[in-house]
C-alpha positions in Angstrom: -54.6 2.9 -162.0 -55.7 4.8 -159.1 -52.3 4.2 -157.1 -50.8 6.6 -159.6 -53.5 9.3 -159.0 -52.6 11.9 -156.6 -53.9 15.2 -155.6 -50.4 16.7 -154.2 -48.7 15.7 -157.8 -51.5 17.6 -159.9 -51.4 20.5 -157.4 -47.4 20.8 -157.6 -46.7 19.7 -160.9 -47.1 23.3 -162.3 -44.8 24.6 -159.2 -42.0 22.2 -160.0 -42.1 23.1 -163.7 -42.3 27.3 -162.7 -39.3 26.6 -160.8 -37.2 24.7 -163.4 -38.3 27.4 -166.0 -36.8 30.1 -163.6 -33.8 28.2 -162.9 -30.5 29.3 -164.4 -29.9 25.6 -165.6 -33.1 25.6 -168.0 -32.9 27.0 -171.5 -33.6 30.6 -172.6 -34.9 29.9 -176.0 -38.2 31.1 -176.2 -39.4 28.2 -178.6 -38.4 25.5 -175.8 -40.0 27.5 -172.9 -43.2 27.8 -174.8 -43.2 24.3 -175.7 -42.2 22.7 -172.5 -44.9 24.9 -170.7 -47.5 23.8 -173.3 -46.3 20.3 -172.8 -46.8 20.4 -168.8 -50.2 22.1 -169.5 -51.2 19.4 -171.7 -50.0 16.6 -169.8 -51.8 18.0 -166.7 -54.8 18.1 -168.5 -54.7 14.4 -169.7 -53.8 13.6 -165.9 -57.0 15.2 -164.8 -58.9 13.4 -167.5 -57.5 10.2 -165.9 -58.6 11.3 -162.4 -62.1 12.1 -163.9 -62.8 9.0 -165.1 -61.6 6.9 -162.1 -63.4 9.2 -159.7 -65.7 7.5 -157.2 -68.0 10.0 -155.4 -68.2 7.1 -152.5 -64.8 7.5 -152.2 -63.3 10.8 -153.1 -59.9 11.5 -153.5 -58.0 12.7 -150.5 -54.3 12.9 -149.5 -52.3 14.7 -146.5 -48.8 15.8 -146.5 -46.8 15.4 -143.0 -43.8 17.1 -142.2 -41.3 14.8 -140.3 -44.3 12.5 -139.2 -46.2 15.9 -138.0 -49.2 17.8 -139.0 -48.1 21.4 -140.6 -48.8 23.2 -137.7 -49.8 20.6 -135.1 -50.1 22.8 -132.0 -52.8 24.7 -133.9 -54.6 21.5 -135.6 -53.9 22.9 -139.0 -53.0 20.1 -141.8 -51.8 20.0 -145.2 -54.6 18.2 -146.1 -56.3 17.6 -149.7 -59.6 16.6 -150.6 -61.6 16.3 -154.4 -65.2 15.8 -154.4 -67.4 16.2 -157.4 -67.4 19.9 -157.4 -63.8 20.4 -156.8 -62.8 17.9 -159.2 -64.8 19.5 -161.8 -63.2 23.0 -161.2 -59.7 21.4 -161.5 -60.3 19.7 -164.7 -61.7 23.2 -166.0 -58.6 25.0 -164.7 -56.2 22.4 -166.3 -58.1 23.3 -169.7 -58.1 27.0 -169.3 -54.5 27.2 -168.5 -53.9 24.6 -171.7 -55.5 26.9 -174.2 -54.2 30.0 -172.3 -50.6 28.5 -173.0 -51.5 27.8 -176.7 -52.7 31.3 -177.2 -49.6 33.0 -175.7 -47.7 32.1 -178.8 -48.8 35.5 -180.3 -49.4 37.4 -177.2 -46.1 36.9 -175.4 -43.2 38.5 -177.2 -40.5 39.2 -174.4 -39.3 37.6 -171.2 -40.9 34.4 -171.9 -38.8 32.5 -168.8 -40.5 34.9 -166.3 -44.2 34.7 -168.1 -44.2 31.1 -168.4 -42.9 30.5 -164.9 -45.6 32.9 -163.4 -48.3 31.5 -165.6 -47.3 27.6 -163.8 -47.0 29.2 -160.6 -50.7 30.6 -160.9 -51.8 27.7 -162.1 -50.6 25.8 -159.0 -52.0 28.1 -156.6 -55.5 27.9 -157.8 -55.4 24.2 -158.2 -54.6 24.3 -154.3 -57.3 26.4 -153.8 -59.9 23.9 -155.2 -58.3 21.0 -153.6 -57.6 22.6 -150.0 -59.4 20.6 -147.1 -57.9 22.8 -144.4 -59.0 26.6 -143.7 -55.3 27.8 -143.3 -54.1 25.8 -146.2 -56.7 27.1 -148.5 -55.8 31.1 -147.4 -52.1 30.0 -148.1 -53.1 29.4 -151.7 -55.2 32.1 -151.8 -52.7 34.5 -151.0 -49.9 32.7 -153.3 -51.9 33.6 -156.5 -51.6 37.2 -155.7 -47.9 37.1 -156.7 -48.0 35.5 -160.1 -51.4 37.4 -160.5 -49.7 40.9 -160.1 -46.9 40.2 -162.6 -48.8 38.7 -165.3 -51.5 41.6 -165.3 -48.6 44.6 -164.9 -46.0 43.0 -166.8 -44.1 44.1 -170.0 -44.8 41.2 -172.5 -44.5 43.0 -175.7 -48.1 43.7 -177.0 -49.7 47.1 -176.3 -48.1 47.8 -172.9 -48.3 51.0 -171.4 -47.9 52.2 -167.7 -51.9 51.5 -166.9 -50.8 47.9 -166.9 -48.9 48.5 -163.6 -51.9 50.6 -162.1 -54.4 48.0 -162.8 -51.9 45.3 -161.2 -51.5 47.2 -158.2 -55.5 47.9 -158.2 -56.0 44.1 -158.1 -53.6 43.4 -155.5 -55.0 46.3 -153.1 -58.4 44.9 -153.6 -57.7 41.3 -153.1 -55.6 41.8 -150.3 -58.1 44.4 -148.4 -60.7 41.7 -148.9 -58.3 38.7 -147.6 -57.7 40.7 -144.4 -61.6 40.4 -143.8 -61.3 36.7 -144.9 -58.2 35.7 -142.6 -60.5 37.4 -139.5 -63.5 35.2 -140.5 -61.0 32.3 -140.3 -59.2 33.0 -137.3 -62.9 33.5 -135.6 -64.1 30.4 -137.0 -61.2 28.5 -136.1 -61.3 29.9 -132.1 -65.1 29.5 -131.8 -64.9 26.1 -133.1 -62.6 25.1 -130.7 -64.5 27.2 -128.0 -67.7 25.7 -128.9 -67.2 22.2 -130.0 -64.1 21.1 -128.5 -62.3 20.4 -131.8 -58.9 22.3 -132.3 -58.9 21.7 -136.0 -59.0 23.7 -139.3 -60.2 20.9 -141.5 -63.4 21.6 -143.4 -65.0 18.5 -142.0 -64.3 19.2 -138.5 -65.6 22.7 -138.6 -69.2 23.2 -137.3 -71.5 26.5 -136.7 -74.0 25.1 -134.6 -72.6 25.8 -131.2 -71.2 28.9 -132.0 -73.0 32.1 -130.9 -75.7 33.5 -133.6 -73.8 36.9 -133.5 -70.3 35.6 -134.1 -71.9 33.3 -136.9 -73.0 36.8 -138.9 -69.8 38.3 -137.9 -68.0 35.6 -139.4 -69.9 35.1 -142.4 -69.9 39.1 -143.2 -65.9 38.7 -143.1 -65.7 35.8 -145.4 -68.1 37.1 -147.8 -66.2 40.4 -148.2 -63.3 38.5 -148.9 -64.6 36.2 -151.6 -67.0 38.9 -152.9 -63.9 41.0 -154.3 -62.7 38.2 -156.4 -66.2 37.0 -157.2 -66.7 40.3 -157.5 -69.7 41.4 -156.3 -70.6 45.3 -156.7 -69.3 47.4 -155.3 -66.1 45.4 -154.9 -65.7 44.9 -158.7 -63.8 48.1 -160.2 -60.7 46.2 -160.2 -62.1 43.7 -162.8 -62.6 45.8 -165.8 -59.0 47.6 -165.5 -57.5 44.2 -165.0 -59.1 42.5 -167.9 -58.3 45.6 -170.2 -54.9 45.7 -169.5 -53.7 41.9 -169.1 -52.6 40.1 -172.0 -55.0 37.8 -173.8 -54.2 34.6 -172.1 -54.3 36.2 -168.7 -57.5 37.5 -169.4 -58.8 34.2 -170.5 -57.5 32.8 -166.9 -59.0 35.9 -165.0 -62.3 35.3 -166.3 -62.5 31.8 -166.9 -60.8 30.5 -163.7 -59.9 33.4 -160.9 -63.4 34.5 -160.6 -64.5 30.9 -160.0 -62.5 31.0 -156.6 -64.8 33.8 -155.3 -68.1 31.5 -155.7 -66.1 28.3 -154.6 -65.0 29.9 -151.5 -68.6 31.1 -150.8 -69.5 27.5 -151.5 -66.9 26.0 -149.3 -67.3 28.1 -146.3 -70.6 30.0 -146.1 -72.7 27.6 -147.8 -71.2 24.3 -146.4 -69.8 25.0 -143.1 -72.1 27.9 -141.9 -75.3 27.3 -143.8 -77.6 28.9 -140.8 -75.9 32.1 -141.1 -76.0 31.7 -145.0 -79.8 31.2 -145.1 -80.3 34.3 -143.5 -78.3 36.4 -145.3 -79.2 34.8 -148.8 -81.8 37.0 -149.7 -79.6 40.0 -149.2 -76.9 38.6 -151.4 -79.7 37.8 -153.8 -80.4 41.5 -154.3 -76.8 42.1 -154.7 -76.9 39.3 -157.5 -79.6 41.2 -159.2 -77.4 44.2 -159.1 -74.4 42.5 -160.6 -76.9 41.0 -163.4 -78.7 44.0 -164.4 -76.3 47.0 -163.6 -73.2 45.7 -165.3 -75.1 44.5 -168.4 -76.1 48.2 -169.0 -72.9 49.4 -168.2 -71.2 46.8 -170.6 -73.7 48.2 -173.3 -72.2 51.6 -173.1 -68.7 50.5 -173.3 -66.9 51.1 -176.6 -63.5 48.9 -175.6 -64.6 45.3 -176.6 -62.4 43.7 -173.6 -64.4 46.1 -171.4 -67.5 44.7 -172.8 -66.8 41.2 -172.0 -65.1 42.1 -168.4 -68.8 43.8 -167.5 -70.5 40.7 -169.2 -68.4 38.7 -166.8 -69.5 40.6 -163.6 -73.1 40.1 -164.8 -72.9 36.3 -165.2 -71.2 36.1 -162.0 -74.6 37.5 -160.5 -76.2 34.3 -161.8 -73.8 32.1 -160.3 -74.3 33.7 -156.9 -78.0 33.6 -157.3 -78.0 29.7 -158.0 -75.9 29.5 -154.7 -78.4 31.7 -152.9 -81.4 29.7 -153.7 -79.7 27.0 -151.6 -81.1 23.9 -153.1 -79.8 21.0 -155.3 -81.0 22.6 -158.4 -79.3 26.2 -157.4 -75.8 24.6 -156.5 -76.0 22.4 -159.7 -76.9 25.6 -161.9 -74.0 27.4 -160.1 -71.5 25.0 -161.0 -72.6 24.5 -164.5 -72.8 27.9 -165.5 -68.9 28.6 -163.9 -68.1 25.6 -166.5 -70.3 27.4 -169.5 -68.9 31.1 -168.5 -65.7 29.9 -168.2 -65.9 28.4 -172.1 -67.7 31.6 -173.1 -65.2 34.3 -171.9 -62.4 32.5 -172.6 -63.5 32.4 -176.2 -64.5 36.1 -176.0 -61.4 37.1 -174.7 -59.6 35.1 -177.4 -61.4 36.6 -180.0 -60.6 40.1 -178.7 -57.1 39.3 -178.5 -57.3 38.3 -182.2 -58.9 41.6 -183.3 -56.4 43.5 -181.6 -53.4 41.7 -182.9 -54.7 42.1 -186.5 -56.4 45.5 -186.1 -54.1 47.2 -183.5 -57.3 48.7 -182.0 -59.9 47.2 -179.5 -61.9 50.4 -179.9 -65.5 49.3 -181.3 -66.2 52.5 -183.4 -62.8 52.0 -185.2 -63.8 48.2 -186.4 -66.0 47.1 -189.2 -66.2 44.7 -191.9 -63.2 42.6 -190.9 -65.6 39.4 -191.7 -64.8 40.0 -195.3 -61.0 39.3 -194.2 -61.5 36.9 -191.4 -64.5 34.6 -192.3 -63.3 31.5 -190.0 -63.0 34.2 -187.1 -66.4 35.6 -188.1 -67.8 32.3 -187.8 -66.3 31.2 -184.5 -67.2 34.7 -183.1 -70.9 34.2 -184.2 -71.4 30.8 -182.6 -69.3 32.1 -178.9 -71.5 35.1 -179.0 -74.7 33.4 -179.8 -73.8 30.9 -177.0 -73.0 34.0 -174.7 -76.6 35.3 -174.9 -78.3 32.2 -173.8 -79.3 30.5 -177.3 -80.4 27.0 -176.6 -78.1 24.1 -177.5 -75.3 25.9 -175.9 -74.1 25.3 -172.4 -75.1 29.1 -170.9 -78.7 28.3 -171.8 -78.9 25.4 -169.3 -77.0 27.6 -166.6 -79.5 30.4 -167.0 -82.5 28.4 -167.1 -81.4 26.2 -164.1 -80.6 29.2 -162.3 -83.9 31.0 -162.7 -85.8 27.8 -161.9 -83.4 27.3 -158.6 -84.5 30.6 -157.4 -88.2 30.1 -158.2 -87.9 27.1 -156.2 -85.9 28.2 -153.6 -87.4 28.0 -149.9 -85.4 30.8 -148.9 -88.0 33.6 -149.5 -90.2 35.3 -151.6 -87.3 37.7 -152.6 -85.4 35.3 -154.6 -88.3 34.6 -156.5 -88.6 38.1 -157.5 -85.1 38.5 -158.0 -85.4 35.4 -160.5 -88.5 37.4 -162.1 -86.3 40.8 -162.7 -83.2 38.8 -163.8 -84.7 37.7 -166.9 -84.3 41.0 -169.0 -80.6 40.0 -168.8 -81.3 37.8 -171.7 -82.4 40.7 -173.8 -79.9 43.4 -172.5 -76.9 40.6 -173.0 -78.3 40.3 -176.3 -78.1 43.7 -177.0 -74.4 44.5 -176.0 -73.0 41.1 -177.6 -74.7 41.6 -180.9 -73.6 45.0 -180.9 -70.1 43.9 -180.6 -70.6 41.4 -183.2 -72.7 43.9 -185.8 -70.0 46.6 -185.5 -66.8 44.4 -185.4 -67.7 42.5 -188.3 -70.4 44.0 -190.6 -70.4 47.4 -192.4 -67.7 48.8 -194.4 -64.1 47.9 -193.8 -61.7 50.7 -193.1 -58.7 50.7 -195.6 -56.2 49.8 -192.9 -57.6 46.4 -192.7 -57.1 45.2 -196.2 -53.8 43.1 -195.2 -55.0 41.6 -192.2 -55.2 37.8 -192.2 -57.6 35.2 -190.8 -56.9 33.0 -187.6 -54.0 31.1 -187.4 -53.9 27.1 -186.8 -53.3 27.2 -183.1 -56.2 29.9 -182.9 -58.4 27.8 -184.8 -57.6 24.8 -182.3 -58.5 27.2 -179.5 -61.7 28.6 -180.6 -62.8 25.0 -182.1 -62.1 23.5 -178.6 -64.0 26.1 -176.8 -67.0 26.0 -179.2 -67.0 21.8 -178.9 -67.2 22.5 -175.0 -70.0 24.7 -175.4 -72.1 22.8 -177.9 -71.3 19.4 -175.8 -72.3 20.3 -172.6 -75.2 22.3 -174.0 -76.6 19.2 -175.6 -75.7 16.6 -172.8 -75.6 18.7 -169.5 -76.0 15.8 -167.5 -72.2 15.1 -167.8 -71.7 17.9 -165.3 -74.9 17.8 -163.3 -74.5 14.1 -162.2 -71.0 14.8 -160.9 -72.4 17.7 -158.7 -75.0 15.8 -157.7 -72.8 13.1 -156.6 
């Protein structure tokens, strides 16, 4: 079976499907397009499950593409090199799952321009998979930039539900922020490539060939800061976060699920792959400062989330707060912290995908996201109320759900960290997050589902079958990983 498992296939299958949908030879029938896209995502997810089943940590998946027998840019030591270890495999499986449920969620949220939408959706999937599987710095950067193209159109496009001119502004803001961060990231990659050659005599941009041991200390810090700015925009780290609430608010529901569930994780993955793995000495020195930024992310955005009246903005700010926890786990620089960060990536992806799905369902039925205009809809939507209760309880860290494990492990990793006392203090001060997140998420639940229901909502319907499937799948994942966290933790340790 292993001979049929190929990294290039899993990366470029969505790209091939995207090009096929865009071609004039493909049908323009929206039902056929949607079913084809869902079929590709479903097949891809099953393929990823096979790769997960046959994964051997002692012999990770590796692959290289040659061009007429040569490397990609042979004179520069740049290769088209792929690799899947335990962490990247977890994130590719997560990517496949989130895109599958997003394609299912697109049925009611996308009502026009279906060919373009689904082609961009699959192109974005291919770009993100390329980020998680790249084993060459310049190849990583290529996929990092490729992701901007479909993300811009998916955030700013007119897909027929609640479109306004602010969608375009949010898309432009996202691209400008990310592109500015990418300039710093590219500078860091170029410096790392050059000084690795000068210091170690190796002309290669492969992750396994890069070592910072012989690079001058001041240059190490310069490279590390450039990389952190690039990845900090996508994570995002305050004050580089202002693009995210607008993008989440204006993007269609399936794209919000992808942005929060997957796209933010590329920033954390970049910090892990470059700063954490390749440049450990400079990362350890900077970690206490990053820990303070993580604390600001956790506390500040939790308070901001409580003040929001748009339910999508509440979830958006909660995402920034939770990404601070992921950053804190990385800053701990120990095995427990790494496991906690990766585990919380999974837990956060499931929670935010579910919360944005709930926001989309409420908006489709009630035609508003203003929390002050909602109320009492549990009477008409008992199944949505049930799933919302479970997912919101999971988001605030109730035991038996996955986020509880991620939060506890993150706090412990910071307390046990040997980096310095600052991280221990950050861990202690981060504990109020559990209370603050409870406040704004329970506020969401109470004001939307309880109280007196406006007469305008008398004829709203409960969730449909495909919405039920999505929410049930997410809830099942939160419970399974909450009860059996070792399924992920063991793979990270491997």
